C-alpha positions as CSV (number, residue, x, y, z in Angstrom):
1,M,-181.7,109.0,-40.1
2,A,-183.3,112.7,-38.4
3,R,-182.5,113.6,-41.8
4,E,-185.0,110.7,-43.6
5,T,-187.8,111.3,-40.8
6,G,-187.7,115.4,-40.6
7,I,-187.6,115.1,-36.8
8,D,-185.0,117.1,-34.9
9,P,-182.1,114.8,-34.6
10,L,-181.4,115.9,-31.2
11,S,-184.8,115.1,-29.9
12,R,-184.8,111.6,-30.7
13,L,-181.7,110.7,-28.8
14,A,-184.2,111.5,-25.8
15,G,-186.5,108.8,-26.8
16,E,-183.8,106.0,-26.5
17,R,-184.0,103.2,-24.1
18,V,-182.1,103.0,-20.9
19,D,-180.9,99.9,-20.9
20,H,-177.5,97.6,-20.5
21,R,-175.6,99.7,-23.0
22,F,-175.7,102.6,-20.3
23,K,-173.6,102.1,-17.4
24,G,-173.6,103.9,-14.1
25,L,-177.0,104.7,-14.4
26,P,-179.8,103.2,-12.0
27,P,-180.7,100.0,-12.6
28,D,-184.4,100.6,-12.2
29,A,-184.4,103.0,-15.0
30,A,-184.3,100.5,-17.5
31,G,-187.1,100.6,-20.2
32,L,-187.4,104.6,-19.5
33,T,-186.5,106.7,-22.1
34,V,-183.5,109.1,-21.6
35,G,-186.0,111.3,-21.8
36,E,-188.0,110.6,-19.3
37,L,-185.3,109.6,-17.0
38,T,-184.0,113.4,-17.4
39,D,-187.8,114.5,-16.7
40,Q,-187.5,112.7,-12.9
41,R,-184.2,115.1,-12.0
42,R,-182.9,112.2,-10.0
43,N,-179.6,113.2,-7.6
44,L,-176.3,111.2,-8.5
45,F,-175.9,110.5,-5.0
46,S,-179.4,109.6,-3.4
47,G,-181.0,108.7,-6.8
48,G,-179.8,105.4,-7.4
49,F,-177.2,105.8,-9.7
50,S,-174.3,103.1,-9.3
51,T,-170.5,103.4,-9.6
52,P,-168.6,104.2,-11.2
53,V,-170.1,106.7,-12.7
54,L,-168.5,110.0,-15.0
55,A,-170.5,113.2,-14.0
56,L,-170.1,116.6,-16.1
57,S,-170.4,119.6,-14.0
58,A,-173.6,121.6,-15.3
59,E,-172.5,125.0,-14.3
60,R,-168.6,124.3,-15.0
61,L,-170.0,123.2,-19.1
62,E,-171.7,126.3,-19.2
63,H,-169.0,128.5,-17.9
64,N,-166.4,126.9,-20.4
65,L,-168.5,127.5,-23.1
66,A,-169.1,131.3,-22.4
67,L,-165.6,131.8,-21.5
68,M,-164.6,130.8,-24.9
69,E,-167.1,132.1,-26.9
70,A,-166.1,135.4,-25.4
71,Y,-162.4,134.8,-26.1
72,T,-163.2,134.0,-29.9
73,E,-164.8,137.1,-30.4
74,R,-162.8,139.7,-28.5
75,H,-159.7,138.2,-31.0
76,G,-161.9,138.1,-34.0
77,L,-161.6,134.7,-34.2
78,A,-164.0,131.9,-36.2
79,F,-164.2,128.7,-33.6
80,A,-164.8,125.2,-34.9
81,P,-163.9,123.7,-32.1
82,H,-162.7,119.9,-32.5
83,G,-165.6,117.5,-32.0
84,K,-163.3,114.4,-31.6
85,T,-162.9,115.5,-28.0
86,S,-166.2,114.5,-27.1
87,M,-168.1,113.2,-30.2
88,A,-171.3,114.6,-28.7
89,P,-174.0,116.3,-30.9
90,Q,-175.8,117.6,-28.0
91,L,-172.5,119.2,-27.3
92,F,-172.0,120.4,-30.9
93,A,-175.1,122.4,-30.9
94,R,-174.3,124.1,-27.7
95,Q,-171.2,124.9,-29.2
96,L,-172.8,126.1,-32.1
97,E,-175.5,128.2,-29.9
98,R,-172.3,129.9,-28.4
99,G,-171.0,131.3,-31.8
100,A,-168.8,128.4,-33.2
101,W,-168.4,128.8,-36.9
102,G,-168.9,124.9,-37.2
103,I,-167.0,121.9,-35.7
104,T,-163.5,120.4,-36.5
105,L,-163.4,116.6,-37.0
106,A,-160.6,114.0,-37.4
107,M,-162.0,110.8,-39.4
108,P,-165.0,109.9,-42.0
109,H,-166.9,108.2,-39.4
110,Q,-167.1,111.3,-37.0
111,V,-168.0,113.4,-40.3
112,W,-171.1,111.1,-40.9
113,V,-172.2,111.2,-37.2
114,A,-172.3,114.8,-37.6
115,R,-174.2,115.2,-40.6
116,E,-176.2,113.1,-39.3
117,F,-177.1,115.7,-36.5
118,G,-177.5,117.8,-39.0
119,I,-173.8,120.2,-38.5
120,E,-173.4,122.2,-42.0
121,R,-170.0,123.4,-41.4
122,I,-167.2,120.6,-41.1
123,F,-163.6,120.9,-41.0
124,L,-161.8,118.1,-41.2
125,A,-158.4,118.4,-39.8
126,N,-156.8,115.5,-42.0
127,E,-156.0,114.5,-45.7
128,L,-159.2,112.6,-46.8
129,V,-157.8,109.8,-49.6
130,D,-160.0,107.0,-49.0
131,P,-162.4,106.4,-52.2
132,A,-165.2,105.2,-50.5
133,A,-165.3,108.3,-48.2
134,L,-164.4,110.5,-50.5
135,R,-167.7,109.4,-53.3
136,H,-169.9,109.4,-49.8
137,L,-168.6,113.1,-49.4
138,A,-169.3,114.0,-52.6
139,A,-172.7,112.8,-52.6
140,E,-173.8,114.5,-49.3
141,L,-172.3,118.0,-50.7
142,S,-174.6,117.0,-54.0
143,A,-177.4,116.8,-52.0
144,D,-177.5,119.5,-49.7
145,P,-176.0,123.0,-50.8
146,A,-175.6,124.4,-47.7
147,F,-172.7,121.7,-46.5
148,R,-169.6,123.7,-45.8
149,F,-166.7,120.9,-45.6
150,V,-163.4,121.5,-45.6
151,C,-160.4,119.3,-45.2
152,Y,-156.7,118.9,-45.3
153,V,-154.2,118.3,-48.4
154,D,-150.8,117.5,-47.9
155,S,-149.1,116.0,-50.7
156,V,-149.1,115.4,-54.5
157,R,-150.0,112.3,-54.6
158,G,-153.1,112.6,-52.1
159,V,-154.5,115.4,-54.3
160,E,-154.0,112.6,-57.3
161,L,-156.2,109.9,-55.1
162,M,-158.7,112.6,-54.1
163,D,-159.0,113.7,-57.5
164,A,-159.3,110.2,-58.9
165,A,-162.2,109.1,-56.3
166,L,-163.8,112.6,-57.1
167,A,-164.1,112.0,-60.8
168,G,-167.8,113.3,-61.7
169,A,-168.6,115.2,-58.3
170,A,-171.6,117.8,-58.7
171,R,-169.2,120.2,-56.5
172,P,-165.4,120.6,-55.8
173,V,-164.2,119.7,-52.3
174,D,-163.0,122.8,-50.8
175,V,-159.5,122.1,-49.3
176,V,-156.7,123.9,-47.2
177,V,-152.5,123.4,-47.2
178,E,-151.6,121.6,-44.4
179,L,-147.9,123.2,-43.2
180,A,-146.3,120.4,-40.9
181,A,-145.2,122.3,-37.7
182,G,-141.4,121.1,-38.2
183,E,-139.1,118.2,-38.9
184,G,-140.1,115.2,-37.1
185,A,-143.9,116.8,-36.6
186,R,-147.1,114.9,-37.3
187,T,-148.6,115.2,-40.7
188,G,-148.0,118.3,-43.1
189,V,-146.0,119.5,-45.9
190,R,-142.6,120.3,-44.9
191,T,-141.4,122.9,-46.7
192,E,-143.3,126.4,-48.6
193,A,-141.8,124.8,-51.7
194,E,-143.5,121.3,-51.8
195,C,-146.8,123.8,-50.3
196,A,-146.6,125.7,-53.6
197,A,-146.4,121.9,-55.5
198,V,-149.4,120.5,-53.7
199,A,-151.5,124.0,-54.4
200,A,-150.7,124.2,-57.7
201,A,-151.8,120.1,-58.2
202,V,-155.0,121.3,-56.8
203,A,-155.4,124.0,-59.4
204,A,-154.9,121.3,-62.2
205,T,-158.2,119.4,-60.9
206,D,-161.9,120.2,-61.6
207,T,-162.6,118.2,-58.4
208,L,-160.8,120.2,-55.6
209,R,-160.5,123.9,-54.6
210,L,-157.8,125.5,-52.5
211,V,-159.4,127.7,-49.7
212,G,-156.8,128.3,-47.3
213,V,-153.8,127.1,-45.2
214,A,-154.2,125.2,-42.0
215,G,-151.2,123.5,-39.6
216,Y,-150.8,122.2,-35.6
217,E,-149.1,124.4,-33.6
218,G,-148.9,121.7,-30.7
219,E,-146.8,119.9,-32.8
220,V,-144.1,122.1,-32.8
221,P,-140.8,120.5,-31.8
222,K,-139.8,122.0,-28.6
223,A,-142.2,123.9,-28.4
224,D,-142.1,127.4,-26.4
225,P,-143.6,130.8,-26.9
226,E,-141.2,131.8,-29.6
227,R,-141.0,128.4,-31.7
228,V,-144.7,128.4,-31.6
229,A,-145.5,132.1,-32.5
230,A,-142.5,131.6,-35.6
231,Y,-144.3,128.8,-37.2
232,L,-147.6,130.1,-36.8
233,R,-146.0,133.1,-38.9
234,R,-144.8,131.0,-41.4
235,L,-147.9,129.8,-41.7
236,T,-149.8,132.9,-42.2
237,A,-146.4,133.6,-44.5
238,L,-147.5,131.1,-46.5
239,A,-150.9,132.3,-47.3
240,A,-150.1,135.7,-48.4
241,A,-147.8,133.8,-50.5
242,L,-150.1,131.7,-52.2
243,D,-152.4,134.4,-52.4
244,A,-149.9,136.5,-54.4
245,E,-150.1,134.0,-56.6
246,D,-154.0,133.8,-57.4
247,R,-153.9,130.7,-56.4
248,F,-157.5,131.2,-54.1
249,A,-159.5,132.2,-57.4
250,G,-162.9,132.0,-57.5
251,V,-163.3,131.8,-53.4
252,D,-165.1,134.3,-51.3
253,E,-162.7,134.5,-48.4
254,I,-159.4,132.5,-47.5
255,V,-159.3,130.2,-44.4
256,V,-156.4,130.3,-42.7
257,S,-156.7,127.4,-39.2
258,A,-154.8,126.8,-36.5
259,G,-155.2,126.3,-33.0
260,G,-155.2,123.1,-30.5
261,S,-155.6,123.7,-26.7
262,A,-152.3,124.6,-25.7
263,W,-151.3,127.3,-27.6
264,F,-154.6,129.3,-28.6
265,D,-153.3,132.6,-27.2
266,A,-150.2,132.4,-29.7
267,V,-152.7,131.8,-32.3
268,A,-154.7,134.8,-31.6
269,E,-151.6,137.1,-31.2
270,V,-150.3,135.8,-34.9
271,F,-153.6,135.9,-36.5
272,A,-154.1,139.5,-35.4
273,E,-151.1,140.6,-37.4
274,I,-152.1,138.9,-41.1
275,P,-151.7,141.6,-43.6
276,E,-154.9,142.6,-45.6
277,L,-154.8,140.1,-48.5
278,S,-157.2,139.6,-51.7
279,R,-160.3,138.2,-49.9
280,P,-161.6,138.7,-46.4
281,V,-159.8,135.7,-43.8
282,L,-161.4,133.2,-42.0
283,K,-159.1,133.2,-39.0
284,L,-160.4,129.8,-37.9
285,L,-159.2,128.6,-34.1
286,R,-159.9,124.4,-33.4
287,S,-159.6,123.8,-30.1
288,G,-161.4,121.3,-28.3
289,A,-160.5,120.5,-24.7
290,Y,-161.7,123.6,-23.2
291,L,-165.5,122.3,-23.0
292,S,-164.8,120.0,-20.3
293,H,-161.3,121.0,-19.5
294,D,-159.4,118.7,-17.1
295,D,-157.4,118.1,-13.6
296,G,-154.1,117.1,-15.5
297,H,-152.6,117.8,-18.5
298,Y,-154.8,120.7,-19.5
299,R,-155.0,122.2,-16.3
300,R,-151.1,122.8,-16.4
301,I,-151.0,123.5,-20.1
302,T,-154.0,125.7,-20.9
303,P,-152.6,129.2,-22.0
304,F,-155.3,130.9,-19.9
305,N,-151.9,130.0,-17.3
306,R,-149.9,132.4,-19.4
307,V,-153.1,135.3,-19.5
308,P,-155.0,135.0,-16.7
309,E,-156.3,138.1,-17.6
310,E,-158.3,136.3,-20.0
311,G,-160.2,134.3,-17.6
312,A,-159.9,130.5,-16.7
313,L,-161.3,127.0,-17.5
314,E,-163.1,125.0,-15.0
315,P,-162.6,121.4,-14.6
316,A,-166.0,119.6,-15.4
317,F,-165.6,115.9,-15.3
318,R,-165.3,113.9,-12.3
319,L,-165.6,110.2,-12.0
320,W,-167.4,108.7,-8.8
321,A,-166.1,105.0,-7.8
322,Q,-166.5,103.4,-4.4
323,V,-164.0,101.7,-2.2
324,V,-164.7,98.2,-2.6
325,S,-161.3,97.0,-0.2
326,R,-159.5,98.1,2.4
327,P,-157.1,95.0,2.8
328,E,-154.2,96.9,4.8
329,P,-153.5,100.2,6.5
330,G,-152.0,101.8,3.5
331,Q,-154.1,100.4,0.8
332,A,-157.5,100.7,-0.7
333,F,-159.2,99.5,-3.9
334,A,-161.7,101.4,-5.8
335,N,-164.3,100.1,-8.5
336,A,-163.2,101.8,-11.6
337,G,-159.9,101.4,-13.4
338,K,-158.8,101.7,-17.2
339,R,-162.2,101.0,-18.8
340,D,-163.5,103.5,-17.0
341,A,-160.8,106.5,-16.5
342,A,-158.6,108.5,-18.6
343,Y,-155.1,107.0,-17.8
344,D,-153.0,108.3,-20.8
345,L,-151.4,111.4,-20.0
346,D,-151.8,111.2,-15.7
347,L,-153.6,109.0,-13.4
348,P,-157.1,110.1,-12.0
349,E,-156.5,112.4,-8.9
350,A,-158.3,111.5,-5.6
351,Q,-160.4,114.6,-4.7
352,V,-163.2,114.4,-2.6
353,V,-164.5,111.6,-0.7
354,R,-168.5,111.0,0.4
355,R,-170.0,109.2,3.1
356,D,-173.5,109.4,4.7
357,G,-174.3,112.1,2.5
358,E,-171.3,114.6,3.5
359,E,-168.4,114.9,1.6
360,R,-164.8,116.1,2.8
361,P,-161.5,116.3,0.8
362,A,-159.6,112.9,0.2
363,T,-156.7,113.7,2.3
364,G,-153.8,111.2,2.4
365,I,-155.1,109.7,-0.9
366,E,-153.5,109.0,-4.3
367,V,-153.9,106.6,-7.0
368,S,-151.4,104.6,-7.3
369,A,-152.3,102.2,-10.5
370,L,-155.1,101.0,-12.3
371,S,-156.5,98.0,-13.3
372,D,-159.0,97.0,-16.0
373,Q,-161.5,97.4,-12.9
374,H,-159.9,98.4,-10.4
375,M,-158.2,101.7,-8.9
376,W,-155.3,101.0,-6.8
377,L,-155.3,103.8,-4.1
378,R,-152.2,104.4,-1.7
379,T,-153.2,105.7,1.7
380,T,-151.7,107.5,4.4
381,P,-152.3,107.5,8.0
382,E,-153.9,110.7,7.6
383,A,-156.7,109.4,5.3
384,D,-160.4,108.4,6.5
385,V,-161.6,105.9,4.0
386,M,-163.2,102.6,4.3
387,V,-165.6,100.0,2.4
388,G,-168.5,101.8,1.1
389,D,-167.3,105.1,0.5
390,W,-167.7,107.2,-2.8
391,I,-164.6,109.0,-3.8
392,G,-164.5,111.5,-6.7
393,F,-162.1,111.8,-9.0
394,G,-160.7,114.3,-11.1
395,L,-159.3,112.9,-14.5
396,S,-156.6,114.1,-17.0
397,H,-157.6,114.0,-20.6
398,P,-161.0,114.8,-22.1
399,C,-160.5,112.6,-25.3
400,T,-160.1,109.4,-23.4
401,S,-162.5,110.5,-20.8
402,F,-165.5,110.9,-23.4
403,D,-165.2,107.6,-25.1
404,K,-165.4,105.3,-22.6
405,W,-168.9,106.7,-21.7
406,P,-171.8,106.2,-24.1
407,L,-174.2,108.2,-21.9
408,I,-172.8,110.6,-19.5
409,P,-174.9,112.5,-16.8
410,V,-174.8,116.3,-16.1
411,A,-174.9,117.3,-12.3
412,E,-176.0,120.8,-11.0
413,A,-173.8,121.4,-7.9
414,D,-176.2,119.7,-5.3
415,G,-176.3,116.4,-8.0
416,T,-179.3,117.3,-9.9
417,V,-179.1,115.4,-12.7
418,V,-180.5,117.8,-15.3
419,E,-179.4,116.2,-18.9
420,Y,-177.7,113.2,-20.3
421,I,-175.1,113.7,-23.1
422,R,-174.9,110.9,-25.8
423,T,-171.5,110.0,-27.0
424,F,-170.5,108.3,-30.6
425,F,-167.2,107.2,-30.6
């Protein structure tokens, strides 16, 4: 699309027409381009938006971007935030503008989206063994000498499948050995001896090039600071052992990568201990949920709770829904449900009520369940809520919030919508 026409791909997003694909937007905006609607600077509460509507806080989004830029720079970390959280190229661009090395992704489709929008450095936190995807990747690498791609390998069988699919490729694919976080963890090689075998298998090919090691400390069984640090030290020791065996011959830097959104403080601490290797080390952090943060799971587990002197992330999402039924004193229903709100980790949290332009705390209102299109609200006697009120809800788990909304308004504190974020799930 954009690469064929030479037009800036993000600019093309502003030319999309507002229509039935995009829920929550003002009905009278149909037919406008997204850019034209943005220029109108409508207000989220008085500009014709219909509920349910999910919004991002402009100020909190910027705060979180700046905070992680400063954090990674302070700790000498390169940053490839996990793009599967938002799948929003506009946000990828802002992350790169704030110093990110590249973008982490999980699936081939996500890589194609990122490439369509000009992302030149991609870390795929997965082993890629699909022949069609590998052939397409090889074509991308051949066509663009500036494209840097790195992915996991976690088995000799995987190396063999990749080698077969990439036969004749113009450039080798860079890979890192994934060390599992322990027995019963998700993917990854379970032992250092098996890692050595995978590295040897890579060295025997012409289609792959070993550039480092990686893992995900969020899968450490019964994770606590000591267990997480011990796993990360296994990972850095693996890098040193493979380097001592000259497994990184021909590379300019050795990649050592880890870091979800729960333990990046441990990653920073352990990666600071990496000894001098034969080549410079790219210490690559991959946390992704920081961008919007949340009002549930990540609010509880963020490392900034352990290191408050480093700053604090701010929840940037708010889902607005309208009360459509108040059938009895202890019960109300809002017009949002599983199609609109993340619910896999925690139910939404009622935060504020809006009526006649006034906003107040959602005292005595609790979400007790979600149906497909209804939110069940349990109310106490002190709850002041009636049919027609708007309620603002905090959400838990950004990854399953972004994916329900193809176009998300970004609103300033007074409700002025200054941007619309397009997602590609």
